N, C-alpha and C positions, 0 to 999 in steps of 0.2 A: 505494499499501500505505499504511494506517496507521500509526502509532508505533508500537502496541500488537501489530499482528501484525511488525515489523521487528526489535521486536526477543525475541518468542517465536522468533523466525527466528534470530536470533543464540546467546539461550540453548541453541536445539535443537541445531547449531553446534557448537558447548562441547562439549558431552554429549558427541554422537558423536566427539568429534573421542578426545578424551581415552579414551572406548572399545577404537575403535580403533586406538588402541599402548601399553593399558595392557597391559604384558606374562600377567598370567590369561586373557587369550585365543593365547597360544603355545602349540607343544607339554608345553613343562615342567608338571611336574604339583605338587600342593604337598605338603609332604611334614611333616605337624603333631607335634606334640609325642605319644605315644599310640597310632601313628597303624602300622597293618601289615598290610603284605598287596597294597603299594602297587606300578600297574605302570609301572615305571620307561619314559618312549619309550624304543626302539632306533636311531631316527636321524635324532636332528636332524644342525644344523651346529654346531661351533662358531661362522661368521660370523654367524648363527641366534637365537642365544643369549646368548653373550657379544659379540663385534657385529667389523667389519672389522679389518683391521690401521692401526693408526691410532686407532683408537675407546678400546681398550684400555693398558692398561699391568698387563707381567707384575712383580709388585713382588718375587716371593722362586719359585726352583726348588731344591726339594724332590729329592734323586734318593737311595734307600740296598739295598745289598744286603745283606742278614740270612739267614747258614742258620742249623736247625735239623736237625739226622739226616739224613731226606733230601734235606729243600724246602730251596728253596733263592729265593727271590723278589728282585726290585728293585722295589722300590716308590716312581712319580712321581709327583707334589705341586705345582702351580702356585696361587698366591696368583694372582688378576689383581683390577684396578681397573677395575669400567663406568668408564662414560660417565657412570654416575648420579651416581659415587663409591661406587657398590655393590661387597661384595666377594666376587668370585664364586673358585671351587674347584676344580679337576680333577685327576680321579687315574686312574693303567694298573696295571698291573701285570704285571710279566715272570718270567714262572715258563722258570726253569734247572739247579729238577732234573734233576739226571741216574739219576734212578731212573722209576718210576711214581707219586711224585705230583704229583695236580692238586688245582691252586687252588680250591675252592667257593663260598668266600663272602669279603666285606672286614668287617670294625669298625674302624669312625672316634667318636674325641671326640675334645674338649668341644664338645659341641655346644650347653650352657646354654645357656637362654635366648634361645637366635641367630633371630632376625628376622625373616620371611620366609623359609621355607624350600621349597626347589626344586629338584627333580632328570629332573634328563636323561639316556639313551644317545646319546652322538655318532659321527656314522656315520662320518667323516672318517677315511680311509687316509692322512692325513699331519698332522706337529705342525703347529698352527700357528703360527702369525711368532711368535717370540720366546720360545716354549713349550723345554723339552726333553726333549717325549716321544720314545720311541723311537716310529719308524712303524707307526701297526696293521699296514698293506696289507693288502687285498680275502683273505678266509679265516680273520682270527685272528677270535676266538670273540669275542660280541656284549661290548657292556659289562653289567653284570651286572639283573637281577629277577629277584624284587623287591624291595625296601628296606621297612626297617621302620626304626620309633624309637621312644627307652624313651618311658617317660611321665615329663609335667611333672617338671623342666627342659628334656627331649629331648636328655641330654648324649650317647646313645650310639647310630650311626644304622650300620644294617645292610643289606647290602646280599648277596644268595647269586647265583652266575654259574651255579651249576649251571640253573636251572631258565629260565637265558636261553637262546633259540632254537638257540644252534649250544656251550650246556654251560660244562663246567668248562673252565680254560685250562692244553689239557697240557700239558706240558715239551715247553719249548723255544717253548713261541705268548709271545702278547703281543694282554692284551686289548684293548679296546676303549677310549676315552674314557666317563668320567666325572664328569658336571656337579651341579657342589651350586649351588644360584642362595641366595644369602640376602640378607638389608635388611640386616648390618651393613657396616659402616662403618669396621671398623678392624682389623684382623688380626696371634697375636704367630705365635710359632713354639714354644707351650709345648703340642702336642697327641700325639694319641698314635694310633697304629693293629695293629689286627688284621688276617695274611692266611693263614688254616687251610687245611690240605687236609683231608678226612676218606676218602680213601683209604687200603685196611685195610696191613697193614707190606707189604714196604716202603715205603711211602706214608705219610701221615697227619700232625697233630700241626699247627705253625702256629710263625709267624714276627710278634715285633712290632716295633715302632719307633715311636722316640718324634724329640723338635723338631718334628715334622709343622708344618706351616701352620694356621693353624686360625683360621676369626672370628670378633669378638667386639663390640657395640656396641650402642648405640641404630638402631635404622631411620631412615636422611639423605633418605627420599620415602615416603611411606601408601605401604602394602604394597597389590598391587599386585588385593586383594581389600578393599581400603577404594578403589580408586578407581571399583574398579567400581561397590559405594553409597555413592560418591561421582557417580556422572559417570549414575548410575541416578535420585540423588535429585534432585540439581540440571534431568537433564530431566523428572521429575514437580514440580518446585517452578514450575518452567515453564509447563507445562502449569496449575498450577490458578492462577497470575497472572493469563496472559492471561483463562483461565477468570472471574476474578475481576471482569477490568478487562472484559470481555463483557457484565459481567453488572448490569454502573452503568451500561451506557450505555443 
């Protein structure tokens, strides 16, 4: 094999490797600022999207119960640093209302300017290692679907439970886990969230949560889309390089 073809083979192999490992090819879907009606995958797993035990660090565990009229909700959030140094956020809602109030939406902020936001619903039936979530268990409501994000800078993310396969979170039920993957490198506890019920009286209303873990900061690594484009450029460049070398001979 000539040196030209050996070089071409190496460049193609590198490009293929980056493509195969890019999270753009994983199940989580992008949620850029201004997006609406994005279908949230419902059956991802924590191990696949975040990592196996020992590959991630739980930075913060949030668990707070708030009541407002007939609605009582416990809101769980964990901030997680992945092996790549970026921040993932995982959410869960438990509806302990004693009335007919069913939870049908969750609104999160502040995601202003947070890079590389992807969303997924996790089908795990037990709390992942090191986290503080309640056990979702078989038959509990699925993660919410769909998702929306406000216009640039993308401060607010809204999820709807009522349109998901198992619908609203009924009293006494616990939601599945909702994952937000980011390209951010830091987190703080200045976020906020609102969990709402539109059920008619004696249900209805909303509860708010403050001091919620949130992500902020610039991307630690190129975002998934950039990796894909870079890989394609690398492969394309390899082809051009080889073609030019062959024409010179």
